[in-house]
N, C-alpha and C positions, 0 to 999 in steps of 0.2 A: 503494500500500500504506500509506503514511503516513496518508492521509485515512481509510482504512478502519479502521486501528488506533485513531486518535483517536476516531472515532465509536463503536467498540466499547467504549472506556473511558467515554464519556459516556452512551451509551444502547444497550441491546440489546433485541431483540424476537424471541424464538424460542420455538417450542413443542417443539423437539427433533427434529421430523420435519416434512416438508412439509405433511401433512394435519392436523397438530395445531395448534390455535389458539395464536397467539403471546402471550407475557406480556411486557409492557413493563417493563423494569428501568432505572431512571435511576441514573447514576453507579455502575455495578456494578464497575468496575475503575479508579476514579479516587480519588486521594488528596484527600479533602474539604478538607484544609488548603490546597490550591491552588484559590483561588476560580475558578469557571468559570460560564459561562452558555451555553446552546445552544437552538436551535430545529431539530429534526430530524423526519424522517418515519419512522413505524413501520408495520408490517404492518397491513393492513385499513383503510387510509386515515386513520390518526391522525397529527396533527401535535402534537408534544410540545415544550413550552417549559419549561425548568427552569434553576435556578441553585443553586450552593452557595456559601456565604460563611462564613468563619471556622469551618470544620470541620463545618458543618451544611447539610443540604439545606433550601432555603427552600420556600415554597408554589410549586406549579407548575400548569401548565394543559395540558389535552389537548383538542384540537379534533377533532371527529368529522366527516369529510367524506362518509362512506358510511352512517352510522347503524348500524354493527355493534356487537356485544357487545364491550366493552372489558375486558381483563384486565391488571391491573398488580400488580407486586410491591410490597408495602407498604414504602416506604423509611424509615418512622418506627417507633420503638418504641411499640407500643400502637395506639390508635385513630387513624383519619384521617377527615376530613370531606370529602365531595364535594358541591359546589354547582354547579347549572346556571343560576343566576340566579333561578330560581323555587323550586326545591326544594333542601333540604339533607338529606343522609343521612350517618350515621356507620357506619363499617365497622371490623372487627377481623380479624386473621388475616394470614397471609403473602401470600396471593394474593387480591386483591379483584376481583370480577367485577360489572360493572354494564352495563345497557343504555344505548345512546346514541341520539341523534337526529341526522339530517343537519344539518351546519353549526352545531351547538351546541357551545359552549365549556364545559368542565368544569374548575372550579378545585378544586384538591386541596391540603389543608393538614393539619398535625398537629392532633389534637383537644386 
């Protein structure tokens, strides 16, 4: 139970029901003043690596192992930028949705 509680503080990925696509949320229940770093698996084959330092979430990465559509809750105020090494896209809003390719790494940072 302790490990499950720790993971829920660092990252959550739920759509609210089994058939609803999950939304990745990083540090949803974590005091950002406590520095932390993790690499955890989310629904639909996404490996998420993120860190928080000095009260802020730093850039983070999502690796797609299945090439499915990715949904993330925007952890930053305002715009964020997603780069796959070849393309860079800016997004705004609370929930960001983007298509992924198998075994591709997506870097996400504040715009």
